N, C-alpha and C positions, 0 to 999 in steps of 0.2 A: 365113607361111613365109619370105618374103624377110628379115624382121627376124631370124628364127631363124638363117638362113644367115649374115647379116651379123655377128650376135653370135658365131657359131661361128668366123668368120674372124678376128674381133678377138681371141678367146681363143687361137687358134692363133698369131697374130702376137705375142701377149704372152709367149710362151715363147721366150726367146732361146737361141742356140746354147750359151751357157755354162751354162744351167740343166739340171737333170735332166729330160729330155723325157718320162720315164715318167709324170710328173704332168700333162702336157699332154693335152688332149682329142684324140679321133680323130673324123674325119668319116665317118659311116656313110652310104653312098650305095646306095639300093635302086633297081635298074633294072627297070622294069615293061614294057619294050618287047616282051617275048615273051609277055605275058599275053593270052589269047584275047579277041577283040573281044566275045564273048558275055558276058564277065564285066565289066559296066560299073558295078555298084553299089558300095556301101561294103565294104571289107575291114577286119577288126579286126586290129590289130598289137599284139603283146605282146613286149617285150624284157626279158630278165632278165640281170643282171650277177652272175656267180659264184653262180648259183642263186637270187638274190633279185630281187624286182620292180625294174625300172628305169624303164620307160616303157610306156604304153598309148596308142593313138591309133586313130582311124578314118580310113582312107584311101579317098577316092572314086577307084576305079580308072580311070573314064573321064576323069578329069582328069590322071592321072599316066602314062598309057600312052605318051605322047610325051616325057616328061621324068622326071627322077629325084626321088625323095623323099630329102631330106638331113637328117640330125640329128646333133648333137654328142653323143658318148658317151665314157665312160671307157675307158682303155686296160686292158682286162681280158678275161676269157673271157665271151662273150656267147651267150645262147640266144635265137633269134628264132623267132616263130611267127606266121603270117598265116592268117586264116580268112576265107573268103568263103561266105556262106550261113549260116543258122541263128543270126543275130545275137542273138536272144532267149535262146538256149541256151548261148552262148559266153562264157567268162570267161578270166582268166589261168590258171585251173586246168584248162581244157579245155572239152569239150562234153558235156553231160549230156542224155540222151534220157529224158524222163519216161515212166513206165510208161503205156502206152496210146497213145503217139505213135510215129510212125515217124521215121526219120532225116531231117534236113533235107538238101537237095541241096548238100552242103558240098564246097568245094575248099580245099586246104591247101598251104602251103609252110613248111617248117621247116628251120633251119640252126643249127649251132653253130660258132663261130669265135672267134679271139682278135684283138682290135683293138690290135695292138702298134705300128702305124705311125701316120702322120698321116692316112691315109685307108684305108677298107676298102670295096671294091665288092662288091655281092651282086646277082646276076641272079636275079630272082624267076620261078619257073616253078610256077604253081598246078596241083595235081594233083587229079583227080576221086576223092574218097574216099567215094563212095556208089554203090550199085547199085540201079537202078530195076528191080524185078521186077514184070512184068505177068502176072497170073494170069488164065487163061481156062478155060472149061469147054466140053467137047465131049460129045456123047451126051446121053442123057436124064438130067436131074438134077432131083430134087425140091427145092423151095425149102427151104434149110436154116434151122435156128434160129439158128446163128451160124457164123462162119468167122473164124479168126484165125491170124496167123503169130507164132511164138515163137522166141526165140533166147537166146544167153548173152552178147551184147555190147550194152552200154547207153550207149555213148559213146566219147569219146577223152580221153586225158589232156592235160596242157599241152604235150606234145611231139608230139601227134598220133597216139599209139599207142592201139589199141583197149583199152577198159576192160571187164572182166568185170562182168556184172550182168544182171538180168532184162529181157528185151525182149518186149513183147507189143503187137501191133497188130491191132485188129478190122477186117477187110476188109469194105467195102461190097459185099454179094453180089448186089445188084439188077442185073439184066441182065449176069450174069457172062460170058455168051458174048461180050460186047463187050470184056471185059478190065477188070480192076481193078488198080491199082498199089499197091505198098508199097515204100518206099525203105529200103534196108538199109545199116547201117554195115559197114565192113570186118570180116570174120569171122576167128576164130582156130581154129575147129573145125567139125565137121559137125553141130552141134546144131540147125540151123534146122528147124522143123516147120510144116506146115500142118495145122490141126485144123478139121474140119468136123463140126458136130453136126446130125444130121437131125431130122425132126419127131418121131421116136420116142425121141429122147434118146440115140441111139447116136453115139459120137464116132469118126470115122475120122481117123487120124493119118498124114500123108504126110511121109516123111523127105527134105525138100527139100535139106538140107545134104549128105546122102549122095548124092543124085542129081547135085548140082552137082560134088561131089568126083569122082564116077565119070566125068563128062564132061570132066574136066580143067580146070574153072573155076579161075582163078588169083586167089585173094584177096590175094596179095602183089604183084600188078602195080602199077606206079606209078599207072595210071589204071584204075579198075574198069569192066568192061564191064557193060552192061545185059542183062537176061535175060527171056525170055518162057517161061512155064510153062503148058502146056495139060494139064489133067487130063481124060482121056477116061473117063467113068464106064461107058460101055457096053462098052468094050474093056479095061477095067482097065489102062490105060497112062498114063504121064506122058511128055510130050514137052518137051524143053528146047531152046531156041534161043538161041544166043549168037553175035551178029554173023553170022548166016546159017548157022552150023553147027547141025545138029539131031541130037539123040540121043533114042532111044525106050527107055523102061524100063517093065517090068511092075512095078507097085508092090505093096508089101506093106502091109497095113493092120494097125495095132496098135489094140487096144481097151483 
């Protein structure tokens, strides 16, 4: 990195006052001082210039929290995207959740800017773009044949926006009273469903997206809250808990 910064400095010095400075490079400085201490692993960086690929790199956040990441870039419009988590699913095109998997615990930072000067500073603030939903059961419940969560968001595009697609995750229903987790991407509608097939082959469908919408869950928040869902089979109720707030709904079952 020291060599890269030195080379950048030499390139800057090579542009004299008499020259057209639009052709000189710009130093892009990424400040990681406000990134949470909990995020200490590698982050994937993607930079695009005028919509085309420019640079990709892996940044170990624990090494850069006290100092800046500096790179020489062209003087043009730039799109920056940083991903933390889900390294195997992330590319410059975004994050794709394979059918059958849930969302990785991903944090993101995206920005668009024009590097028109000799230096551009960007303060990185990684945002929580996943919701951990813990599903619990109350009341008497027979061992189901299968339990899964479905939805209509299957990842994020290169700018961190939700991408429409089939989402399906089979929940491990053993000891369900202790709770089982499914990690969800940011949603764009109320299509989330919990499907439980009992031993007789009947499928009960719970409208999770509708319940979340009814309790005021904000899928547009900068950082997504986690949720606990308790399905009470004896009382035919669904309880939702978001950061200590609890709502109770009588559920409708679709067959």
